[in-house]
C-alpha positions in Angstrom: 217.0 -44.5 42.9 215.2 -43.9 39.8 213.0 -46.6 38.6 215.5 -47.4 35.3 218.5 -47.3 37.8 217.3 -50.4 40.0 220.1 -53.1 39.4 219.2 -56.3 37.3 222.6 -57.9 38.3 222.8 -61.7 38.1 222.0 -63.8 41.4 220.4 -66.9 43.0 217.2 -65.5 42.8 217.3 -64.9 39.1 217.8 -68.8 38.7 215.0 -69.7 41.4 212.7 -67.7 39.0 212.3 -65.0 42.3 212.6 -61.5 42.1 212.8 -59.0 44.8 210.6 -55.4 45.0 212.9 -52.4 45.5 211.0 -48.7 46.1 212.2 -46.5 43.1 211.1 -42.7 41.8 209.3 -43.0 38.4 209.6 -40.4 35.7 207.1 -38.2 37.6 209.0 -38.1 40.8 206.5 -40.3 42.6 207.6 -43.5 44.6 207.0 -46.8 43.2 208.0 -50.3 42.7 210.3 -51.8 40.8 211.3 -55.7 40.7 215.0 -56.6 40.5 216.5 -59.8 40.1 219.6 -59.2 42.0 222.1 -56.9 43.3 225.8 -57.9 42.8 226.9 -56.6 46.7 223.6 -58.5 47.8 224.4 -61.6 46.0 228.0 -61.8 47.1 226.8 -61.7 50.8 224.2 -64.3 50.1 226.9 -66.5 48.3 228.8 -65.9 51.6 226.6 -66.9 54.0 225.4 -69.9 52.3 228.8 -71.1 51.9 229.2 -70.6 55.7 226.5 -72.6 56.7 227.2 -75.3 54.4 230.7 -75.5 56.0 229.4 -75.2 59.5 227.1 -78.3 58.5 229.5 -80.2 57.1 231.9 -80.0 60.4 228.8 -80.8 62.1 228.3 -83.5 60.1 231.9 -84.8 61.0 231.7 -84.3 64.4 228.8 -86.6 64.5 230.7 -89.1 62.7 233.8 -88.7 65.0 231.0 -89.3 68.0 232.3 -85.5 69.3 228.5 -84.4 68.9 224.8 -85.5 68.7 222.9 -85.5 65.3 221.1 -82.6 67.1 223.8 -80.0 66.2 224.1 -81.5 62.3 220.3 -81.0 62.0 220.4 -77.7 63.7 222.9 -76.6 61.4 221.4 -78.5 58.1 218.1 -76.4 59.2 219.9 -73.1 59.6 218.9 -72.5 63.0 221.0 -71.8 66.6 220.8 -73.1 69.8 218.2 -70.4 71.0 215.9 -70.8 67.8 216.2 -74.4 68.3 215.6 -74.2 72.0 212.3 -72.1 72.0 211.0 -74.7 69.2 211.5 -77.4 71.4 210.2 -75.7 74.3 213.6 -76.3 76.4 216.3 -73.7 77.7 219.0 -73.4 75.4 221.5 -74.8 78.1 219.3 -78.1 77.6 219.6 -78.1 74.1 223.7 -77.9 74.2 223.8 -80.7 76.5 221.9 -82.5 74.4 224.9 -82.4 72.0 226.6 -84.4 74.0 226.6 -87.9 72.5 226.4 -89.5 75.8 223.3 -87.5 77.1 221.8 -87.8 73.5 222.0 -91.9 74.1 219.9 -91.3 77.4 217.3 -89.1 75.4 213.8 -90.5 75.8 211.2 -91.1 72.9 209.1 -88.4 73.6 212.3 -85.5 73.8 213.9 -87.1 70.3 210.2 -86.9 69.0 210.3 -83.1 69.7 213.5 -82.9 68.1 212.3 -85.0 65.4 209.4 -83.3 64.6 210.9 -79.9 64.1 213.3 -80.9 61.7 210.8 -83.0 60.2 212.0 -86.1 59.8 212.0 -89.7 61.9 213.3 -90.6 65.3 215.5 -93.2 63.0 216.8 -90.6 61.3 217.5 -88.4 63.9 219.7 -91.1 65.6 221.2 -92.0 62.7 222.2 -88.9 59.8 223.1 -91.8 57.3 219.2 -92.4 57.0 
């Protein structure tokens, strides 16, 4: 792509005053870099991904409020993680983290385990136990 053809479409990056770097060919045929405020197809994909994350977070919140999952699942979604990533951060097997999603199991977790999760989510144990705080 030529330097003058690098897309400058409106995007979420523009409102955050962030630009992406693209490689382009200058007028001498040499590779160079050019900043872009966005590209419509990429913006659409990013917006869809953000909406999906927001929906999953809201679903997890409702599940916590309905006592069908623990707050761990809500905070995992809120922080854009999956079970594998969260498990690696807390140093546990993924099956153990999934088990901690069960409200009955979550209520029995010891202070040390709760603190591990709280530290990962950068919240207090009290906030972990009650998503309203």
